[in-house]
N, C-alpha and C positions, 0 to 999 in steps of 0.2 A: 369594863373588857378589856378596851385596847389602851386604857391610859398607860400601861407600861410599854406600850409597843412605840417605835420610833414613827415619826408625823409620816414620812414618804410611804411606809408601811400600810399606815391605818388610810392613807389616802388611795393605796393603792388595792386594799383588801375592800375599801368601800365600792370603787367603783367597779368591780368585780362583782361585789352584789348587787349593783343596778343592771349589767349585763344581764347575768343570772336569771333576774326577776324578769326581765323583758323576754330572753330567750330560754324555753326550757333545755330544746336540745344543747345550746351552747353551754347550759349548767351542768348537764351531764357530761357534755365531754371535756367540761373544766376542771370537775370535781373528779373524774375518772383520772384524768391525767395529773392532778395534784395529789392522786392518791396512789398512783404507778399501781393500779391493780386491777388484774381482767375481770369483766364481767362474766358474771353467772352465767351457766347456759340456759338456764331457766327464763330467763331476760330476754333471749334473743330470738327474733322472730322466725318463724317456720322457714327452711332453705327452699327455692323457688327449684320446679323441676328443671334437670338438666336438656337443653336444649340440644335436636339432632345437630350434627355436623355438617356444614352446608357444604356443598358439592363447588369444586373450584371451579370456576368463572372462566371457560374457554375463549379466550381473549383472541387465541389464533384463528379460532373458524370466523368470528365477527369480521378481522383484517381481512382474512381469505374472501369473505363475501365482499367488502366494500374492493379489495383490488379487483376482484371480479367484474365488479359493477363499474369500477372506474374503466378498466381498461376494455371491456365490453362495449362501456359508452363513445370512449374516445374510437375506437374501429368503427362504430356505424358513423359516428362524424366524420370520421377521415375518409370512409367510403362511400358515403352520401353526399357530403358537402366539400371534402377538399381531393377530389380525385384519386384516394387513396395512396396519396405523397408520403405519406409516412408511413403506412404499411410496406410499403413498395422499399423506402429504405430500409426497414430493419431486416426486411427479408434478405435484399443486400448487404446488408450488416452480418447477418448470421449464416451466410452461403459463403461470406469471404471470411470468417471465422473459422468453420468448418473446413474449407479449403485450406486456409494458412495452416492449420496444424496440421492437416493431412500431409501436406510436403515437408514440413517441418519436423515430422515422425519419420516420414516414409521415403524422403526424395534420398536414396541411398543405392548403393549396386545391388543389395539384398533386402527389400523393406520386410520390416519385421511382422506388418500388418496387410500385407498382402503378398502375392504370387509372384509379382516382378515391377518392376517400374511401369512398364507397359500398362498395366491394370490400374496402377494410379493414375496417369494421363489420364486413360479411359473415362475412368468415374469421374473425375474432377474436370473435363471437358463436358461430360454429360450435366454435371453441376451448373456448370456457366450458361450454357445451352438455353436450360432450363430455366435459370434465372432470366435471361433476358428474353425469352418467349413469354414469359408469366407478367414481367414489368412493361414489356411492350413499350411502347413510345418512344424516349430519346436513346431508352437503353439498346433498341435494335438499329436505333443511329450511331451507336458507339460498338455495336457490335460488328458492323458492317465495317465500319473504319480498322477496327483492329483486323478483322477479316483481309483487309487490303495489304496488312503487315505480317501476314501470320507467319510467312515462310521463317521468319527466327522461334517458332515455337515448335513443338515435336508433332510427329505426324497424326497423331490422335486430334490434336487441336486444330489442325488443319482441316481435316473432313467434317470436325464440327462444326466449323466457320464457313463450310461451304455451303451450308444451310440456311445461312443467314440472308440470304437474296431473294428467299420467297416474297412474292406480294403479302402485306400486312392488310388484315382484315379492316372494309370500311367502315366507319361510323354510321350510324342511323340517320337518314335526313332530317330528324327532327335538331340534331348536333349540328348538322351545317348549317338550319335556319338559326337558330340561338347565336353562333359565330357572327352571321352576317347580322343579326338585330344588333347583335354588341358593338360592330365594329362599325357598323354606316348609320345605325339608329332609326334601319328600314328593314323593312321584311324584301324576302327574296324578290320577290314580285317586284317590289316598288325600287328596289334597290337596281335592278338589273333589265326593268322593261318587261317583262315573261310572265305568259299565264300559264296556268296550269289546269285550264279549262277548256286551252282553244281559241279565246279569243282574239276575233279580227284585228289586226293592226298589231298586236303584241308580237312579244319573241316568244322562242320555246328554250326551256333548258330541263336537259334529263338528270333525276333524282338518283340514279343508278351512279356509282362515279366509275370513270373507265382506267383510272388508275388508282390504285391504294397504296402509299409506303409507310414509313414510320411517322413522319411527324405530318402528313396531309395527303388528300385525295384530291384529283383533277375529276371535273364534272365539264360536258360539253354545252356548250348555248350558244344559241342564233339568236342573237338580238335586233331589235323590231327595224333597225337599218339595215339589217343584211348581213352586220360581220359575224363571221362566225369565231367563239373564242373556246380557251381553255381556261376555265375558272379553278384556280387552286387554292384552296379552302384546307387549313390548319385543322387539326384536329382539336375539340373543344378541350381536352382535358391535359393538352400540351402545355397550356401556358401555367395552369398551378401544376405542374410537375416539372418542370425544365430545372427551376431553381434546386429544388431538392434533390433532381437526380445527379445534377453534376456537381454538389455538394459531397452527397454519396459515395461519387466516382473520386472527388478528390481523395477524401478519408481513406478509401481502398486502397489506392494509388501509393497514397503516403505508407501506411502500413506494410502492403506488399514493397515497395522500395527500402523499406528497413529490415524487413523479414528476410529479403533473398539477398539482397548487397546488390542490386541492378542499381545504375546512376541515373534516373529516368523522369523523377517526379519533377525536375524545374520544367520541362516538356509539356505535364498535365496543366497549367493554369493557359497556357497560349490553346492547348486544344481545347479546352473548355469554352475559352471567346470565343473560336472560330465555329463549335457545336451550337452555342448561343446567339451567332450572330445569324446561322440557317434557319432560326424559328421569326428571324425578322424579316418577313417579306419585301419592306420598304428598302431595305440595304440587298435584296435578292433583286429587287429592278433597278436600283442602282447599280449594282454589277450589270445587269443584263444590257442596260443604256448603254453605259462605258464600254461594254464588248463590241457592242452593235456601232458605234462611232470608230471605234478603232478599227475593226474588220473594213469599212465603208472608206476609211481615209489610207488602207495598205492595198497598191495596185496589184502587189503580189495574191490577194487572198480577196478580194472585191470580188464578185459575181462565180466566187467558188466556196465561200463559207456561209450563211445565213442566220441571223439571230433574229427572233420572232421579236414583233412590238408589244411591247407593255402599255396598257390602257390604264394610264394613272386615275383617269377617275373614278374608276371601278375596282381601283385594288387599296391596302390598306395596311396596317401590320401583321395579319393573320387573314387576308384576301389577297392573291394576286389573280389580274387578269391578264391575259396573253392573246396574241393570236394564236389560232388555230391552225397547225400543221400536219397536211396530209401524206406522211413519207413513211419507209420503211426502215424498219431498226436495223442496227449495224450486225445483229446479232442472225439477223435472216439471208443467208449468204445465197440461198437459190432467190431468194427473190429479188437479189441484188444484181446478180447476175445472169439469170435468165433471158431470151429475147422479148424484145420490146413487141407487145402486142396492139397497142394503141393508136390513137392519130398518129401519123406521120410528121406531122408539123408542129403537136404538143406535147408537153411533155407534163410531168407528174400533176396530178389534180391540183390547182391554186397557186402554183409558182410561175404560169404564164401569163400573169397581171390581169385573168378573169376572173370575177369572182364565184365563188362556189355556188352550184345548184341548191337550191333551197329543199327542205324536206317535202314530199310529195302532199296535196289536199287531204288524201286518206289517212297519212299518218299524223295531220295534224287534228284532224275532225278525231281521230281516238287517242288524242291525251287524257282527256279527262276517265278516261275507262281503264287507263294502262295501271297496272300494279307500278308503285315506285320503285319498287326493286328490280325490276325488269323492264325497265325501259329505253326503248332503242330506238333514238327517233332521228340519231343523225344517217342520212343518207350513205347507203354502200356508195361509195366511189372506186369498187374497183376494175371496171371496164377495160383497164389497163392491161390486165393480164389476160383476156380472150375470153372468149366463150367455154374453153376449156379450164381454164384457173389456172393454168401451168405459166402463164407469162410471167415478167419480171420486168427491170429496170432496164436491163439489158447494158450495164454500165462496168468499167474496166475498175478490177480491187486495186490494181496497183494505181491509179487517180485516186480513188478512195482515199488510201491511205498514207498517199504523197498529200492529198490536203491535210488529213489529221496531223502529222508530222507537221507538216508547215506552220499549221494552226498554232500549235503548242507549242513548237520552238519559239515564234514570233512572240508569245505570251511570256514563257519564262526570259528571251535572250535582249529582246528589242522595247518591249512595252513595259515588262515587270509588274502585269494582270496575272493570276495565274487562274485559270479554272481549275480545281482539285479534284475533280468528280466526273471525267470523262467513261466514265464504264458504257459497255453498249447502249443501257436503256437510254441514256441521255443523248444520244448520238442519232439522228434519222437522217437518211438519204432520200435526194430524191433528184429527179432527170429533168435538166433542163432543155426547153424545145429544141435546142442544137445537139441534145444528145450527151453532153457531158452531165456531169455528177455534180450537185451542190449537197454540202456537210451542213446540216443543221443541229445548232447547238443548244441546248437547252436547259434547264435547272442550274439557276445561275445563284446557289446560296453560299458554295463553300468556293472563296476567294481566297486567294493571300495576295498581299500587296510586298514588293521588292524595292529596298532602298537601292538608287541609283550606282551606291559602292558594292552592295553586295550583288547585284544585277552583273557588273561589270566581273568582279570575282569570280562567279559562277559559270560566264560564259570562257573567261579563261581558262579556268578550269577544265571544263568541256573539249576546248581545244587542245591544251595541252596532253587531255589524257590519251588523244586520239595521233597524236603527234608524238607520244612518249616522254612527255618534256616532264622528268621524273622532278628535274629540281623544282619545278615551278608548281608540280602538283605537290608534292613534299611542304613546300612554304603556304601556299592557300590552306591546305587543309590541318594543318600545325596552326596556323592562327584561328580556325575553327575548335581547337581544343580537341583534334583527331589524332591519336601517336600509332594508327595503324595506317598509311597511306593506298597500300596494296589492298587490303579489304574493303576501304572505303572507293578507290577504283572499281573495284569489281562490284561493290555493290552500285553503284552509278551509272555503270553500262549497264547492268544486269549482264555481263558476262564476265569470266576470270579477264582479270588485267595482267597483260605478259609482259610488260614493260619493266616492271620495280623488282626488286633483289627478292621478292617472295620469304623474306626470314620470315614473316609473321604465319604463312602456310605453313611453313616448315616447323613451325616451334611448334603449332596447334597439331600437327600432323603426328607430331612423335607419339608414342609410348600405349598405341592401342593393340600393340599385336600381345599374343599368348594369353589372352585374358577371358573369362567368360561372357556370354553374349549381355548377360545384366549388367558385368563391369564394364565392358565397352559403351554400353548406350549411357550409365551414369559419367562417365569419364568424357563417353563425347559432348554431353550435354554441358558438363563442367566446363569443358572448352567452350562451347558454345557462348555461355556466358562472360567466359575471359575474352573472347572476340568482342563481344558488347561494349566491353569495361574499356578496351582500348580504344574502341572508334568515339566512345565517352568519356574520354580521359579526362576530360573536361569539360561538364555540362553548361557551366556558366557561359562558356565560349561559342558552345554549338548555336548555330542560326538554327533559330525554331522554325523558318521558315522551310528548311530543307526535307520537314516532317512531310511535309503536304507535297512539294517536290518529289519526292521518292516515291510518294504515290502516285502522282500523275504519270511518273516516267514509267512504272511498272504497268498500271491500266495500258498505257498505249501500248506498251511492248507487249502485252498479253493480246492486245487487240490484231496488233501485225502477225502474232503468230497464228492466232483463230483464223485469219482471214489466209492463212498457207506462206507466208514472208513474202509480198509481193514486192516490197522495197527493201532497200538499206537503211534501217532505220538510224544506223549509228551513225550512216556517212549525212543523210539529212538533217541529223543534228547537229553535228558538229560543222555543217558550213553556216546554217542557222547563227551557231554561237561566234564565228569568226565574223561572219557579217556584220553584227549587230555591234562588234566591237567597231569596227570601220562606219560604220552610220549613225552610231549614239553620238546626240547631240548635246549628251552630258559629259562630255570629253571635250578636250582643248582641240581645237583645228587640226595641228602638227600631232597629235597623238592620232589622230582620225586618221592623216594621210599615211602615218608610217603603217597603221593597222592597216590600210589596205593592199601596201606592198606586203605585207606579211602574209594577207588574205588569198593573194593571188600564188605566193608560193607554196601555203597551205593548200590549197585547191588541185594542183600538180602534186602534192604529196598523196592525196585523196585515192588518186590513181589504184595504188593499192588493195586499198578497201573493196576499189570496185571490181578488181579482179577476183578477192575473197568472194565477196558479195553472189560472182558470177558461175564461180564454181561451184559454189553450194546450190544456186538454180537449176546447172545442169545436171547433180548429182539428181535434184529432187523430179526434176524431169522425166530423168531416167528410174527411178522406182529406187534410189539407192537412199534417200533421208529425205525429210519433211521440209528443206529449206533451210536459209541462216538461222533463224529465229530458234528452230528446233533443235541446231547443230550446236549453236550458243544456249540453250537449255540446257541440254543432255551434260555441256562442259561444266555449266552451273551447277549443274546436281553434283557432279562429281567434289568438284570443289567445295561445295557448300557440306557434302558429306564428311569431308577432314574437319571440316567446325563445327560438327554438332548438328548440324541443321540438315531438314529433308526437307527438298522445294515439292510443292504439290502444286501445278500449273493450272489443276483443275479449280484452285479455291479460286484464280483470276478470271475465268472464263463466262462465268455469272454476268 
């Protein structure tokens, strides 16, 4: 059969037959292929019934469920174990985006989505206030720092920031115990030698804070050896939050600098560094000891200023223990000036060298039964107010303010170590046995260090302001990257500078007539931004120390005005600036001698400043004014209004 076929074909057919014998299905396929004919329908198997159409898988539901679970789990972890640091940062970014978009769209004379620019400012001020309050902690500290400089903000923001000085809520006692345990490796009882059961030979401590701020709270304690101390304890959550808070602050500041074209971001790292140092109580203890030593070595301040002792053995990174002070706050004007009704030969409790009287036996025996949140173990020592409680320290406001300005001027011009938070809550007044005042300075967390070169330059700048030496003023401020000497001089003096050419002020004053109220408000605020950009024309040259020095000057000016302008603040500050140039050991001997001669001439020149102050004083006594600071404030408001700034002194009285 195959004899007539070629050998290769016969071999192929032979192998095919073998495969067909082994695999019937293969045989059928092969035969079919060879035949090239479709199979008969009768040979086909029965068709399977059609399957119902499958529903589409809802992947988005599963993804949403997973996302919700992850976000929810992260939120629980963040709030329970991370002190809500991420949640607070997210809240910051969300608020920042909303405010940024609102201003980008509505910051114009006739906002498309608001009735007026005032409404835009109001709602954004409220957003910021709510953010700072909800986040708490270091956000309150940042808010207070902004509040002291809020004169350059719209009045709606000034009103909002005036609410930033209320006491912050205190942490539970359990949080205090955890901080002490973590820092000392001991319980509160072991670390301070106190007992909450009234044990004999032990000290006592109040579990209710005497004061509570954004970062820490202060508890009164009496140690076993009889020393009364103020125990400042950092709030437990601050340690975990501070890094995130400052990072969020930097990011938002960077975005706003870009959005609104105001050259201020280069200052943010410096401000953040100072705020971070405020959370390090070892740094605060170092500052306090440095200031205590400087005051003790300055004859013009020794006996007039007191810095409480720090007890290092009872202090750590988050706990600082210092001497307890019985004093009157600076804001208690009546308590400072009302007649003294205590013993004639004694001063305020604790300032005459005698130990403070201990708590009564009845108080100690009731310690165990007291509610930890309502303890009042410290003895009441207000006997010096008299039986009717109307007495005071009987001090002169002039002496009080002279001491304050002397102290902060010495810090700026003589030492270059500046306490940058001298608000009334950080200043106590005591009466010495001889009837004179003593200023007690507390809260030494926020300090700056001035280099000798910058300190000399700043002293010369202040002296030149008072002497109307416009060339020196211009040379100095332009080396700081400032293009508007007049504006900067006015901001430093806290009154309009009258010695310059006023070209900047005239330029800012132009073009506001004949416009609607909305157009005027918008144009004034654009002028304010222009003024800031002129002062910060080259932010890389701007001495960062000026941020906090300006804060110090503004608070001291506010304190003087609050007390009725009892002294000529500008003259006292100028005298210290001039004298420091003559006394500074950092300058060559010949230059110091030359500066002494200039200083004597400068003192004669200052007689004119005295005449202005006495004129304002007479008007005040006759009921025609509020004193020199009040008149300066009125002049500043008029000048500031020309630059689009509404000054609201109430912000600084807190």
